[in-house]
DRENTORKOL-3810 file (N, C-alpha, C; in nm, 4 decimals):
REM DRENTORKOL-3810
@n.u->-4.6356; n.v->-7.8781; n.w->1.4864; ca.u->-4.6687; ca.v->-7.7913; ca.w->1.6485; c.u->-4.4852; c.v->-7.7797; c.w->1.7062
@n.u->-4.4405; n.v->-7.9041; n.w->1.6877; ca.u->-4.3188; ca.v->-7.9796; ca.w->1.7271; c.u->-4.2187; c.v->-7.7766; c.w->1.6902
@n.u->-4.2109; n.v->-7.8029; n.w->1.5351; ca.u->-4.1329; ca.v->-7.6661; ca.w->1.5353; c.u->-4.1760; c.v->-7.5309; c.w->1.5678
@n.u->-4.3415; n.v->-7.5253; n.w->1.6442; ca.u->-4.3123; ca.v->-7.3704; ca.w->1.6934; c.u->-4.2491; c.v->-7.3934; c.w->1.8130
@n.u->-4.2683; n.v->-7.5310; n.w->1.8841; ca.u->-4.1470; ca.v->-7.5321; ca.w->2.0230; c.u->-4.0813; c.v->-7.5268; c.w->2.0019
@n.u->-4.0198; n.v->-7.5555; n.w->1.8707; ca.u->-3.8830; ca.v->-7.5662; ca.w->1.8907; c.u->-3.8225; c.v->-7.4253; c.w->1.8293
@n.u->-3.9134; n.v->-7.3153; n.w->1.7851; ca.u->-3.8987; ca.v->-7.1677; ca.w->1.7873; c.u->-3.9008; c.v->-7.1017; c.w->1.8952
@n.u->-3.9676; n.v->-7.1516; n.w->1.9464; ca.u->-4.0095; ca.v->-7.0472; ca.w->2.1154; c.u->-3.8770; c.v->-7.1101; c.w->2.1800
@n.u->-3.8598; n.v->-7.1821; n.w->2.1604; ca.u->-3.7202; ca.v->-7.2168; ca.w->2.3125; c.u->-3.6295; c.v->-7.1681; c.w->2.2453
@n.u->-3.6074; n.v->-7.1382; n.w->2.1457; ca.u->-3.4989; ca.v->-7.0587; ca.w->2.0915; c.u->-3.4850; c.v->-6.9281; c.w->2.1237
@n.u->-3.6178; n.v->-6.8789; n.w->2.0837; ca.u->-3.6622; ca.v->-6.7443; ca.w->2.1279; c.u->-3.6235; c.v->-6.7224; c.w->2.3061
@n.u->-3.6764; n.v->-6.7845; n.w->2.3622; ca.u->-3.6704; ca.v->-6.7606; ca.w->2.5075; c.u->-3.5107; c.v->-6.8050; c.w->2.5225
@n.u->-3.4080; n.v->-6.9028; n.w->2.4807; ca.u->-3.2828; ca.v->-6.8908; ca.w->2.4911; c.u->-3.2127; c.v->-6.7840; c.w->2.4861
@n.u->-3.2223; n.v->-6.7042; n.w->2.3520; ca.u->-3.1511; ca.v->-6.5979; ca.w->2.3444; c.u->-3.2038; c.v->-6.4664; c.w->2.4075
@n.u->-3.3538; n.v->-6.4888; n.w->2.4757; ca.u->-3.3749; ca.v->-6.3517; ca.w->2.5592; c.u->-3.3628; c.v->-6.3860; c.w->2.7064
@n.u->-3.2736; n.v->-6.5180; n.w->2.7510; ca.u->-3.2173; ca.v->-6.5626; ca.w->2.8750; c.u->-3.0998; c.v->-6.4669; c.w->2.8906
@n.u->-2.9878; n.v->-6.5216; n.w->2.7434; ca.u->-2.8887; ca.v->-6.4323; ca.w->2.7666; c.u->-2.8713; c.v->-6.3180; c.w->2.7510
@n.u->-2.9778; n.v->-6.2262; n.w->2.6946; ca.u->-2.9349; ca.v->-6.0882; ca.w->2.6539; c.u->-3.0037; c.v->-6.0556; c.w->2.8271
@n.u->-3.0599; n.v->-6.0862; n.w->2.9266; ca.u->-3.0990; ca.v->-6.0675; ca.w->3.0219; c.u->-2.9853; c.v->-6.0760; c.w->3.0993
@n.u->-2.9344; n.v->-6.1913; n.w->3.0727; ca.u->-2.8052; ca.v->-6.2275; ca.w->3.2155; c.u->-2.7194; c.v->-6.1727; c.w->3.1717
@n.u->-2.6346; n.v->-6.1165; n.w->3.0646; ca.u->-2.5677; ca.v->-6.0288; ca.w->2.9895; c.u->-2.6021; c.v->-5.8840; c.w->3.0212
@n.u->-2.6916; n.v->-5.8327; n.w->2.9901; ca.u->-2.7349; ca.v->-5.6434; ca.w->3.0279; c.u->-2.7209; c.v->-5.6540; c.w->3.1691
@n.u->-2.8010; n.v->-5.7617; n.w->3.2462; ca.u->-2.7900; ca.v->-5.8000; ca.w->3.4250; c.u->-2.6725; c.v->-5.7362; c.w->3.4698
@n.u->-2.5539; n.v->-5.8291; n.w->3.4024; ca.u->-2.4337; ca.v->-5.8206; ca.w->3.4225; c.u->-2.3778; c.v->-5.7187; c.w->3.4281
@n.u->-2.3872; n.v->-5.6712; n.w->3.2992; ca.u->-2.2812; ca.v->-5.5709; ca.w->3.2682; c.u->-2.3593; c.v->-5.4368; c.w->3.4022
@n.u->-2.4753; n.v->-5.4428; n.w->3.4449; ca.u->-2.5078; ca.v->-5.3055; ca.w->3.4656; c.u->-2.4639; c.v->-5.3559; c.w->3.6764
@n.u->-2.4938; n.v->-5.5037; n.w->3.6628; ca.u->-2.4278; ca.v->-5.5151; ca.w->3.8445; c.u->-2.2831; c.v->-5.4910; c.w->3.8423
@n.u->-2.2648; n.v->-5.5463; n.w->3.7462; ca.u->-2.0841; ca.v->-5.5501; ca.w->3.7658; c.u->-1.9401; c.v->-5.4783; c.w->3.7127
@n.u->-2.0383; n.v->-5.3333; n.w->3.6633; ca.u->-1.9869; ca.v->-5.2143; ca.w->3.5980; c.u->-1.8643; c.v->-5.1540; c.w->3.7225
@n.u->-1.8995; n.v->-5.1520; n.w->3.8428; ca.u->-1.8420; ca.v->-5.1305; ca.w->3.9239; c.u->-1.7049; c.v->-5.2033; c.w->3.9368
@n.u->-1.7322; n.v->-5.3182; n.w->3.9117; ca.u->-1.5874; ca.v->-5.4575; ca.w->3.9156; c.u->-1.5275; c.v->-5.4243; c.w->3.8111
@n.u->-1.5335; n.v->-5.3853; n.w->3.7205; ca.u->-1.4567; ca.v->-5.4022; ca.w->3.5973; c.u->-1.4535; c.v->-5.5053; c.w->3.4646
@n.u->-1.6473; n.v->-5.5226; n.w->3.4902; ca.u->-1.6649; ca.v->-5.6402; ca.w->3.3833; c.u->-1.6120; c.v->-5.5856; c.w->3.2437
@n.u->-1.6650; n.v->-5.4525; n.w->3.1895; ca.u->-1.6202; ca.v->-5.3713; ca.w->3.0906; c.u->-1.4751; c.v->-5.4049; c.w->3.0757
@n.u->-1.3512; n.v->-5.4126; n.w->3.1595; ca.u->-1.2850; ca.v->-5.4658; ca.w->3.1457; c.u->-1.1792; c.v->-5.5963; c.w->3.1293
@n.u->-1.2978; n.v->-5.6481; n.w->3.1412; ca.u->-1.2679; ca.v->-5.7984; ca.w->3.0522; c.u->-1.2457; c.v->-5.8214; c.w->2.8733
@n.u->-1.1656; n.v->-5.9609; n.w->2.9717; ca.u->-1.0452; ca.v->-5.9714; ca.w->2.8106; c.u->-1.1324; c.v->-5.9727; c.w->2.7019
@n.u->-1.2915; n.v->-6.0308; n.w->2.7140; ca.u->-1.4038; ca.v->-6.0627; ca.w->2.6213; c.u->-1.4599; c.v->-5.8956; c.w->2.5642
@n.u->-1.4363; n.v->-5.8195; n.w->2.6872; ca.u->-1.5160; ca.v->-5.7068; ca.w->2.6347; c.u->-1.4094; c.v->-5.5859; c.w->2.5680
@n.u->-1.2990; n.v->-5.5698; n.w->2.6343; ca.u->-1.2273; ca.v->-5.4409; ca.w->2.6700; c.u->-1.1711; c.v->-5.4062; c.w->2.5653
@n.u->-1.0933; n.v->-5.4628; n.w->2.4817; ca.u->-1.1260; ca.v->-5.4040; ca.w->2.3079; c.u->-1.1936; c.v->-5.3134; c.w->2.2781
@n.u->-1.3473; n.v->-5.3365; n.w->2.2752; ca.u->-1.4459; ca.v->-5.2652; ca.w->2.2839; c.u->-1.4953; c.v->-5.1894; c.w->2.2809
@n.u->-1.5050; n.v->-5.2276; n.w->2.4522; ca.u->-1.6280; ca.v->-5.1529; ca.w->2.5218; c.u->-1.5712; c.v->-5.1443; c.w->2.6787
@n.u->-1.4357; n.v->-5.1355; n.w->2.6881; ca.u->-1.3845; ca.v->-5.1277; ca.w->2.8116; c.u->-1.3758; c.v->-5.0035; c.w->2.8281
@n.u->-1.3694; n.v->-4.9554; n.w->2.9827; ca.u->-1.4046; ca.v->-4.7842; ca.w->3.0359; c.u->-1.3046; c.v->-4.7088; c.w->2.9329
@n.u->-1.2153; n.v->-4.7260; n.w->2.8789; ca.u->-1.1024; ca.v->-4.6099; ca.w->2.8391; c.u->-1.2136; c.v->-4.6070; c.w->2.6838
@n.u->-1.2975; n.v->-4.6720; n.w->2.6362; ca.u->-1.3699; ca.v->-4.6568; ca.w->2.5367; c.u->-1.4879; c.v->-4.5558; c.w->2.5165
@n.u->-1.5714; n.v->-4.5356; n.w->2.6647; ca.u->-1.6699; ca.v->-4.4316; ca.w->2.6557; c.u->-1.6596; c.v->-4.3813; c.w->2.8047
@n.u->-1.7137; n.v->-4.2819; n.w->2.7844; ca.u->-1.7884; ca.v->-4.1949; ca.w->2.9443; c.u->-1.8905; c.v->-4.2674; c.w->2.9557
@n.u->-1.9949; n.v->-4.3018; n.w->2.9051; ca.u->-2.1189; ca.v->-4.3786; ca.w->2.9014; c.u->-2.0951; c.v->-4.4904; c.w->3.0281
@n.u->-2.2456; n.v->-4.4751; n.w->3.1299; ca.u->-2.2229; ca.v->-4.5615; ca.w->3.1934; c.u->-2.3899; c.v->-4.6038; c.w->3.2365
@n.u->-2.4321; n.v->-4.7092; n.w->3.3168; ca.u->-2.5347; ca.v->-4.7796; ca.w->3.3821; c.u->-2.5881; c.v->-4.8351; c.w->3.2719
@n.u->-2.7445; n.v->-4.8584; n.w->3.2856; ca.u->-2.8152; ca.v->-4.8899; ca.w->3.2162; c.u->-2.8082; c.v->-4.8754; c.w->3.0427
@n.u->-2.7847; n.v->-4.7429; n.w->3.0039; ca.u->-2.7672; ca.v->-4.6964; ca.w->2.9008; c.u->-2.6601; c.v->-4.7816; c.w->2.8372
@n.u->-2.5529; n.v->-4.7432; n.w->2.8902; ca.u->-2.4173; ca.v->-4.8680; ca.w->2.8100; c.u->-2.4283; c.v->-4.9973; c.w->2.8132
@n.u->-2.5381; n.v->-5.0559; n.w->2.8924; ca.u->-2.5516; ca.v->-5.2178; ca.w->2.9002; c.u->-2.6303; c.v->-5.2621; c.w->2.7806
@n.u->-2.7419; n.v->-5.1402; n.w->2.7831; ca.u->-2.8080; ca.v->-5.1900; ca.w->2.6261; c.u->-2.7893; c.v->-5.1722; c.w->2.5023
@n.u->-2.6552; n.v->-5.0469; n.w->2.5000; ca.u->-2.6221; ca.v->-5.0071; ca.w->2.3731; c.u->-2.5120; c.v->-5.1636; c.w->2.3410
@n.u->-2.4633; n.v->-5.1745; n.w->2.4654; ca.u->-2.3454; ca.v->-5.3050; ca.w->2.3933; c.u->-2.3983; c.v->-5.4154; c.w->2.3420
@n.u->-2.5291; n.v->-5.4847; n.w->2.4495; ca.u->-2.5897; ca.v->-5.5622; ca.w->2.4215; c.u->-2.6708; c.v->-5.5900; c.w->2.2710
@n.u->-2.7098; n.v->-5.4872; n.w->2.2173; ca.u->-2.7489; ca.v->-5.4737; ca.w->2.1275; c.u->-2.6575; c.v->-5.4059; c.w->1.9865
@n.u->-2.5235; n.v->-5.3753; n.w->2.0434; ca.u->-2.4103; ca.v->-5.4320; ca.w->1.9217; c.u->-2.4074; c.v->-5.5261; c.w->1.9310
@n.u->-2.3829; n.v->-5.6127; n.w->2.0223; ca.u->-2.3360; ca.v->-5.7630; ca.w->2.0023; c.u->-2.4325; c.v->-5.8510; c.w->1.9429
@n.u->-2.5671; n.v->-5.8234; n.w->1.9798; ca.u->-2.6268; ca.v->-5.9445; ca.w->1.8676; c.u->-2.6430; c.v->-5.8758; c.w->1.7860
@n.u->-2.6324; n.v->-5.7727; n.w->1.7058; ca.u->-2.6177; ca.v->-5.6940; ca.w->1.5878; c.u->-2.4586; c.v->-5.8195; c.w->1.5086
@n.u->-2.3138; n.v->-5.7423; n.w->1.5969; ca.u->-2.2169; ca.v->-5.7825; ca.w->1.5137; c.u->-2.1269; c.v->-5.8688; c.w->1.5698
@n.u->-2.1230; n.v->-5.9178; n.w->1.7061; ca.u->-2.0688; ca.v->-6.0585; ca.w->1.7428; c.u->-2.0884; c.v->-6.1806; c.w->1.7036
@n.u->-2.0194; n.v->-6.2513; n.w->1.6851; ca.u->-2.0336; ca.v->-6.3984; ca.w->1.5999; c.u->-2.0865; c.v->-6.4737; c.w->1.7203
@n.u->-2.0794; n.v->-6.5687; n.w->1.7027; ca.u->-2.1957; ca.v->-6.6303; ca.w->1.8021; c.u->-2.1371; c.v->-6.7311; c.w->1.9116
@n.u->-2.0304; n.v->-6.7447; n.w->1.9059; ca.u->-1.8917; ca.v->-6.8088; ca.w->1.9594; c.u->-1.8623; c.v->-6.7068; c.w->2.1285
@n.u->-1.8660; n.v->-6.5520; n.w->2.0073; ca.u->-1.8017; ca.v->-6.4811; ca.w->2.1263; c.u->-1.9179; c.v->-6.4573; c.w->2.1994
@n.u->-2.0367; n.v->-6.4009; n.w->2.1455; ca.u->-2.1465; ca.v->-6.3949; ca.w->2.2245; c.u->-2.1838; c.v->-6.4963; c.w->2.3367
@n.u->-2.1725; n.v->-6.6101; n.w->2.2743; ca.u->-2.1951; ca.v->-6.7360; ca.w->2.3915; c.u->-2.0613; c.v->-6.7291; c.w->2.4767
@n.u->-1.9535; n.v->-6.6951; n.w->2.4228; ca.u->-1.8578; ca.v->-6.6716; ca.w->2.5839; c.u->-1.8835; c.v->-6.5296; c.w->2.6998
@n.u->-1.9452; n.v->-6.4366; n.w->2.6092; ca.u->-1.9710; ca.v->-6.3516; ca.w->2.6955; c.u->-2.0851; c.v->-6.3744; c.w->2.8143
@n.u->-2.1901; n.v->-6.4452; n.w->2.7136; ca.u->-2.2699; ca.v->-6.4965; ca.w->2.8146; c.u->-2.2322; c.v->-6.5986; c.w->2.9064
@n.u->-2.1538; n.v->-6.6665; n.w->2.8978; ca.u->-2.0879; ca.v->-6.7741; ca.w->2.9469; c.u->-2.0402; c.v->-6.6856; c.w->3.1028
@n.u->-1.9154; n.v->-6.5792; n.w->3.0493; ca.u->-1.8346; ca.v->-6.5193; ca.w->3.1736; c.u->-1.9803; c.v->-6.4309; c.w->3.2620
@n.u->-2.0691; n.v->-6.3711; n.w->3.1769; ca.u->-2.1284; ca.v->-6.2993; ca.w->3.2484; c.u->-2.2292; c.v->-6.4231; c.w->3.3363
@n.u->-2.3335; n.v->-6.4862; n.w->3.2707; ca.u->-2.3283; ca.v->-6.6338; ca.w->3.3802; c.u->-2.2461; c.v->-6.6596; c.w->3.5067
@n.u->-2.1566; n.v->-6.7162; n.w->3.4738; ca.u->-2.0675; ca.v->-6.7349; ca.w->3.5812; c.u->-2.0888; c.v->-6.6519; c.w->3.7279
@n.u->-2.0368; n.v->-6.5000; n.w->3.6804; ca.u->-2.0475; ca.v->-6.3912; ca.w->3.7965; c.u->-2.1693; c.v->-6.3610; c.w->3.8773
@n.u->-2.2762; n.v->-6.3724; n.w->3.7817; ca.u->-2.4122; ca.v->-6.3531; ca.w->3.8019; c.u->-2.5066; c.v->-6.5083; c.w->3.9157
@n.u->-2.5267; n.v->-6.6234; n.w->3.8388; ca.u->-2.5821; ca.v->-6.6788; ca.w->3.9124; c.u->-2.5544; c.v->-6.7552; c.w->4.0840
@n.u->-2.4581; n.v->-6.6482; n.w->4.1065; ca.u->-2.4388; ca.v->-6.6667; ca.w->4.2790; c.u->-2.5552; c.v->-6.5683; c.w->4.3366
@n.u->-2.6155; n.v->-6.5225; n.w->4.2081; ca.u->-2.6653; ca.v->-6.3830; ca.w->4.3251; c.u->-2.8251; c.v->-6.3659; c.w->4.2404
@n.u->-2.8528; n.v->-6.4786; n.w->4.1503; ca.u->-2.9944; ca.v->-6.5524; ca.w->4.1332; c.u->-3.0687; c.v->-6.6343; c.w->4.2208
@n.u->-3.1511; n.v->-6.5890; n.w->4.2996; ca.u->-3.2120; ca.v->-6.6893; ca.w->4.3641; c.u->-3.2990; c.v->-6.7799; c.w->4.3216
@n.u->-3.2914; n.v->-6.9311; n.w->4.3557; ca.u->-3.3998; ca.v->-6.9914; ca.w->4.3206; c.u->-3.5117; c.v->-6.9695; c.w->4.2759
@n.u->-3.5638; n.v->-6.9034; n.w->4.3939; ca.u->-3.7376; ca.v->-6.8805; ca.w->4.4451; c.u->-3.7433; c.v->-6.8384; c.w->4.3196
@n.u->-3.6864; n.v->-6.7238; n.w->4.2685; ca.u->-3.7290; ca.v->-6.6618; ca.w->4.1004; c.u->-3.7916; c.v->-6.7515; c.w->4.0274
@n.u->-3.7522; n.v->-6.8562; n.w->4.0290; ca.u->-3.7760; ca.v->-6.9607; ca.w->3.9214; c.u->-3.8945; c.v->-7.0662; c.w->3.9469
@n.u->-3.9183; n.v->-7.0611; n.w->4.0885; ca.u->-3.9960; ca.v->-7.1678; ca.w->4.1279; c.u->-3.9039; c.v->-7.3072; c.w->4.2094
@n.u->-3.7870; n.v->-7.2729; n.w->4.2135; ca.u->-3.7171; ca.v->-7.4090; ca.w->4.2280; c.u->-3.6834; c.v->-7.4240; c.w->4.3795
@n.u->-3.7078; n.v->-7.5061; n.w->4.4656; ca.u->-3.7102; ca.v->-7.5064; ca.w->4.6132; c.u->-3.5812; c.v->-7.5820; c.w->4.6460
END
C-alpha cells in the first residue's frame, strides 16, 4: 500500500510540474519567458515562429524526454516563481 501511495505522489508531482511549466510558458510568452537563460539557447524566440499553446506543449514534451532532472527542476522553479502569484489559493481549497 505504501509503495502505491508513493508512486501516486510521484506521478502527481510530475503532473504538477508539467502543468506549471506549460501554463507559465503560455502566460508569460509575451513577457519573454522563452528568452530566459534556461530556455533561450534551445527555445528562444529566434529559434521558432511557433507561438501559443502548441509551442508550450512541444517544449514541455521535449523537456520531459531530453532534459536532465536538474535542468527540468530549474525550469520548473523559474516558472513557479513567476506563476505562483497568479494562482488563487481558493483553487486548492486553501483559505
